[in-house]
N, C-alpha and C positions, 0 to 999 in steps of 0.2 A: 504493499499500499504506499502510495506517495501522497502526503497531505498537501492540498493546494491552498486551502483557506480555512479560517474558523469564523463563525459568525453565530448570531443568536436568532432563534425563530421569533417572528414579530408578535406572536400571541403570548406564548408562556415564557419567552425569554430564555429558554434552555439552550445551553452551548451545543453547537453542531459543527461538523467538519465536512468540507467538500474534499473528496479524495479520489485519486485514480487507482483502480484496482487492476491486477492481472486477472483476467476473467476466470481463471481457475482458482483464484483465491476465494471466490464467493460461492457459497453452498446454499442449498435450500434446507430449511428446518423440517423436521419430520411431520410437522402438522400443516404444511403448505397444501393448498389446493391442487387438484389434478390439473395437468396442462390442457388447455383447449388448443388443438392443433389449428383450428381456423383462426382463432385470434392471434396465435403466434405468427401464422402466415401473413395475416393482415399487417401486423406490427413490422415484420420483415420488409414488406413492400413500402410502408411508411418510412422506415429508417433509411432504406435505400434511397428514397426519393428526397427526404427532408434532412437526414442526418439523425444523430442520437441527441435529442434536445431535452429529454426529461430524465434526470438521474434516478437511479434506483435508490432504495432506503435500505441501509445495512445496519445490523447490530453485531458488535463484537461480543463473543461469548465462548468461554473455554478454548480460547486460542484460535477460534474460527470466526469467520465473518458470515453471517446469515442474512439472506435477503428476506425482508418482511413486506416489502412493497416493490413490485416490479419484476416478479418471477417471469412473466412472459416476455418482458423487455430483455431480461438477462438471457433467456433461452433463445430468443430470436437473434441477439448478438452472437451467441455461440454458433448458431446455424449459419450466420453470415461470415463466420470465420474471424470475428474480432478477437483481438488478443487483449485488449483493455476495455474497461468500462467505467464511467463516472458514477460515484455513489455518495449519498449523504449519510454520514455515520451519525447514529443516534445513540443514546445511553442504553446500556444493557437492560435497564428496568423496563424498556418497551418491548423486550422479546416476546412476551406472551400477549401483546396487544395486537397480534397480527389481524384478528377479525376486525378491529377498529379501522385498520387501513383498507380492508377489503369490503366495507359495507356501504361505500358510496353508492347511492341508487343509480343503477343504469337507466338510460332514457328508455321510456316505453315506446311502443310502435308509433303513437301519434307524435311524440317529441322527436323521434328519429326522422319522421316524415316531414315535419316542419323544418328541421335542420337541413334535410336534403334539399327541400324546395328552395330554401334561401341560398344555399350554396350553389345550387343550379342556376339561379337567377344571377348571382354574381359572376359565375363563369360565362354565362351567356352574354352578359354585358361586356366582359372582358374581351371575348372573342367569339362571335356567333358562328364562326366557321369551324371551331373545334368539332371534331367528331365525338359523339357522345360515348361510343363504346371504348374510346381511348382513355376515358376518365374513370374507369371502373375502380381505380385505386382510391378515388375520392369518396366513392359510395359503396357501402357494404352489400347493398342489394338493390337492383332497379325498382323493386316494388316500392320502396320508400319514396322514390321520386314521383311515381305515379300517385301514390297516397297523398304526398305533399301537394300536388296540384289539386286533388280532390278536396282537401281540407282548406287550403289557403285561397282557392279561387271559386269553389262551389259551395261547400258546406263545412263550416268549422266544427260541426258535431259529428262529421262522418266517422263511423266506428271502425277505424282502420283495422284494429286487432282482430275483428270478427272475420275479415277477408284475407288476412296475411297468408294463412296456409294454402288457400285456393289460388290467390293471385301470384304468389311466389312460384307456382308451377306453370304459369302461362306468360309471365312478364319477362323481359329481356332487355339488355342494353342495345341501343339502336345504332345501326351503321349509317348514321346520317348527321349533317351539321346540326349544332345545337339550335339554330334558327328554325330548322324544320322539325327537329326532334321535339322541341317545346310544344309545337302544335299537335304532334302525335301524342305527346303526354296529356295534353289537354283533352284530346279525344278519348283516350283511355280513361282518364279520370271521369269524364262525362258518362261514359258507359257504365262504370261503377256506381256512379250516383243514381243512374236509372235502375240498376240492379237493386241498390239499397232501397229505392222507392217501392220496388215490388215486395222486398222483405218486410217493409214497414206495413204495406197493405195486408200482407198475409198475417203479421203479427196482430193487426187490429181485428182481422177476421176471426182469429182464434180467441180474441178477448183476453189475452194475457196481460199481466200488469208488471211482470218482472222483465226489465229491459234486456237482461242477459240472455233471455230466450230468443232474441233476435239473432245471437250467435248460433243458437241451436238450429234455427231455421236455415242459416247459411250452410251449416255443416250437413244437415239432412239433405239439402238441395244438391249439394256437391256429390254426396254419396248416391243419391238417386240418379244423378246424371252420369257418374263415372265409376260407381262401385264403392263398397265400404273401405276397402284398403288401397285406394288409389294413391300411388306415389308420384306418378308423372302423368302429364296430360299433353298429348301430342298436337292437339288442335291449336290453331292460332288464336290470339287474344279475343278477338271479338266473337268468334264462333263459339269459344268456350264460355264467354260470358252469356251469350244468348241461350246455350244449352242449360246453364245453370238457372237462368231466369225462367225458362219453361218448366224446369223441374220444380222450382220454387212455387210457381203458380199452380201446379198439380198436387202439391202437398195437401194432405188431409190430417185430421186429428189422429187417425189410426197410425200414421207414420211415426208418431211420437209415443205411442203406447201409453204407459202410466204417467208419463210426463204431463199430459194434458189434464190429468184428474185433479 
């Protein structure tokens, strides 16, 4: 470890160190969470694009340095072949507070969608000729872009989480400039808003009062259209939406069994 600087955190005023570690000096404690390969891969792409900008948090204990925040960044750097990593060294007393570091609430589907929409608009303004599919590293999933258009331009109450499983099977990054892709996103969002109208009508028809049952209507409609254990949908976006819309309109109370009692 090479110490670079000492400082105090701005809240508790506890002494901290910024240090450069050989990457093999840092180990994971036995109670760390499992590695998410998809998150690690996403971080690798971000680090390759932007550099390593957020230090990990390390605790010295029993002659070792344990990572208590930034495990995925550490493993991403290993996979990238990095030999060194920046870390903030905190007091050993924080060793068992790892859950406190890992309880920051992740954004929900609606929050991710609104973020994606705003980033999309910024990129569109910056260069309308950029090809959308070349920007996949900025967006975790194209479904959040479409949902963002639905929420920000059509209906701020659009229940995106009810549709995530279905739409993630039919949405894709577009091989067209953002100026054209934005219009296509708008059309896709409009199609989902119309599907949601049908779902709301069916919900009213059943006379239910629990809004979560709208999500059940979507789930049952997708199952009726494509089968109970559908994992992939080969139809293009609009054809799939139309099929689910028709399935939704054909739903009866019997399709829900005891759930309607």
